[in-house]
N, C-alpha and C positions, 0 to 999 in steps of 0.2 A: 504493500500500500504506500502510495506516494505521500510525502509530507507537504502539507499546505502551510505556507507562511503568509501572514498578513503584514505587509510592510507599509509604513507611512512615509510619504514624501510631500514636501512643499515645493512644487515645481515652478514657483513664480516669486523669486526673491531678488531684490536689488541691493547693490553694494555702492560704495563710493565711486565705482566705475560708471555709474549713471549720473547724468547731469543733475538729477533731482534726488540722488541717493547720498548717504553721508557715512555709512558704517564701514569700517575696515573689515577685510575678509576674516582675519583672526577672531575678531569679536563675534562675527556671524556664526562661525563654526563652533565656537565655545558655547554660544547660546543654544544653537540647534541641538548640540550634544546634550546640554543640560535639560532641555525640555523633552528629551527622548524621541526626537524625530529620527527615523532610520536613514533618511536621505533628503537632500535639498538640491535644487538646481539654481545656480546663479544666472540671472537673465537680465543683464544690464542693457540699456537702450543702445543698440547699434555698436556695442563694444564687448569684445570677448576676453580682453586681457585679464581682468580680475577673476573671471570664471576659470581660466587656465591656471591662474595663481592659486585659486582655491582648491583645485584638483590636486595640485602638487602638495599643498599644505595639509590636505586631508590625510596624507600618509602618516601624519603624526597622531591621528585619532583612530581609535579602534572601533568606535561605534557609530560612525557617521560616514555615509557614502555621498560624495559630491559629483554631480553631473554638470558638465559645462553647458552653457547655453547663451542665447542672445534673444532680446526682444527686438525683433526687426520692424523697422518703420517701412512697411510696404506702401505702395501707391494707394491702397484701399484701406489701410489701417494697420494696427499692430498685430504681430504674429510671433509666438514663442517657438524658437528653434531649440529643441532639447537634444543633448548629446552632440553638440556641434562646438568645436574648439577653434573656429576661425570666423572672421567677419563675413556676414552675408550682406551683399550689396543692397542697400535700401532703395526705395523708390520704384521697385518693380511691382507688377500686379500680384495680388496675394496668392492666386492659384499657381502662378509661375514660380513664386517664391517657395511655395509648398513643395513643388517638384525639385527645386534646387536643394532644399533641406533633405529630401529623401535621397537624392543622388549622393549626398555627403554622408548618408547612413543615419541621419537624425530623425526625430519625430517632430511633427508640426501641430501645435495646439493653438487655437484661436482664443485669446484672452478678452475678457469683458466685451463680448460681441454686442453690436447694435448701439453702443454708447458713443455718440458723436463727440461729446465733450472729452472723452478719454481715448479718442482715436480708435474706437471699436469698428470692426469690419461690419458692413451692412449685410442684411439678410440676403439680398439679391446677388451679392458677390461671393458668398460662401458655397463652393462646389467641392473642394478637396480639403483634406486635413485628417489628422489622427484623433481629433477630438475638440470639444468646446469647453471652455471654462464656464461652468454653470453655477459655480459658487465662488465669487470673488469677494474677499472680505470687506472691500470698500463699498458698502451700500447703506442706504437709509431705510427705504421701504422694502427692498428686495425685489421690486418689480422687474428690473432688467435681468436679474438672475433667473426669475421665473420664466421670462420670455426665452432666455437662452436654453433653459431646460426643456421647454416645450418644443423648441426648434430642433434640439439635439435628438429628442425622443422620436419626433416625427420623421427625421431624416437619417436615423440610425447612426448618429455620431456618439462616440463614447463621451462620458461626462468627466470633467476634472474640477478640482477645487484648488485654489491657490490664494495665498495671503496677499500677494502683490506688495509685500513688505518693503518699505523704504527706511525703516528703523527696526532695530532688533526686537523691540517689544511686540511687534506685530507678526514676527516670524512664526509660522505654524498656527496662526489664528484660523486659517482655513487650509486644509490639506487633502491630499488624495490618498486613499488606501488601496494598495495593490494586492491582488491575490496571486501568489507565485508558488508553483509546485516544486519547491526546493527548500531544503532545510536552512542553508546559509546563502541566500541569493546575493549576487554581485551586480555591478553596474549593467552588464550585458543582459542579465535577467530582468532588471528593472525596465530597461528600454524595450525589451521584447514584450513585457506585460503592458507597457504603455501603448505600443503599436497594436497589440491585440485588443486593447480596450478593456482589460481586466481591472477596472477601476470602480471605486465608490467615493462619493464626496462626503467630506466631514468638515466640521468647524462652525464658526460663528462670525458675527459682524465685528469689525474693528470698532474701537471706542468712538462714540458719536462726535465728541469735540474734535478729534483728529480728522474725521471724515469731513466735517464742516470746514475746518481749516484747509484741508486738501482741495475741496471744491472752490472755496473762495479764492485761494491762491491761483488755481487754474483759470478761474473767471477773470481775475485781474490781469494775468499774463495774456490771455486771449484778447481782452479789451485793449491793452497796450499795443499788442501786435497789430490789430486792425486799425487802431487810431494812427499809429505810425505810418501804416501803408496809405491811409486816407490823406494824411498830410504830405507824404512824400510824392504821391502821384501828381498833384498840382505843381509842386516844386520842379519835378522833372519836365512837365509840360512847359513851364515858364522858362526853364533852361533851354529847351529846344527852340522856343520862339526867339529868345535872345540870340542864340547861335544863328538862326535863320536871318534875323535882321542884320546881324554883323556881316554875314556873307553877302547880303544885298548891298550893304553899304560899301563893302570892299569892291564889288563889281562896278559900282558907280564911279569909283576912283580910277 
C-alpha cells in the first residue's frame, strides 16, 4: 500500500526582490520553517534572482523545500511561473507565456484572476494554465475568490491558495495542500502534484487594516500614474508645435 503525504505549500510569496516587497530571503525561510509550512515558492515580480538565492539557502534547512518562481507581468495580467529559475520575458500574451513556462519545465498558475486593480487576467483571456488561485489572502468580501472558484470548477482548472505575502506575517495565511503518494516527497514530486492538480485550498483572509492599506496605496499609485500621463501628453503636444514653428521659421530665413 502506497503512503499518502499531505504537504502544505504557499506558492505565492514575495521577497525584497519585488518592487513592493521588503523581506530578506533568510527571514522568509526562518518564518516559513517556524510556522510548519512544508514548502514555499518565491515569486517576485519579473525577477528570479532572490528565488534562486532562496533555493541555495534552503540547503541549510531540513524542513522546508523552496521552489523558485516568478510572477510574470504578461500582456493580459499577472501569471505565476513555478519551478522556473530564470527570467520570463514580460509583456507577452498570457497563453503564450503559459507555453513558455511549460517549455522550461515549470507550472503556470493564474493569481487573483479577474481583478483589474491587481492586474488579474480577465475571464475571456484564460485558455491555458495548470490552475487558478481561488483563494488569495488579500480580500475583503471574498467575492473575487468566489468568482475564481466558480470559473475554475466550470472549466476544470485545479484550485490553488496563496498568501501573496509581501511581509513575513502574512506568509502561509492562505496555502495549498498537496496530496502526494510518497513518504518523503521532494521538489520534483511537488511540481508533479501541482501539474496534476492534486491540490486543496486552505487558509484565511489577511488582516483587514493591511488589506485596506494595500488597496489605498494601489489606488494612489494608479491615480498618480494616470495624472502624470494626462499632464505629460499636452506637454508633448506643445513641444511638437514649438518644434514645428521653429522649423517654419528657419525655412523663412
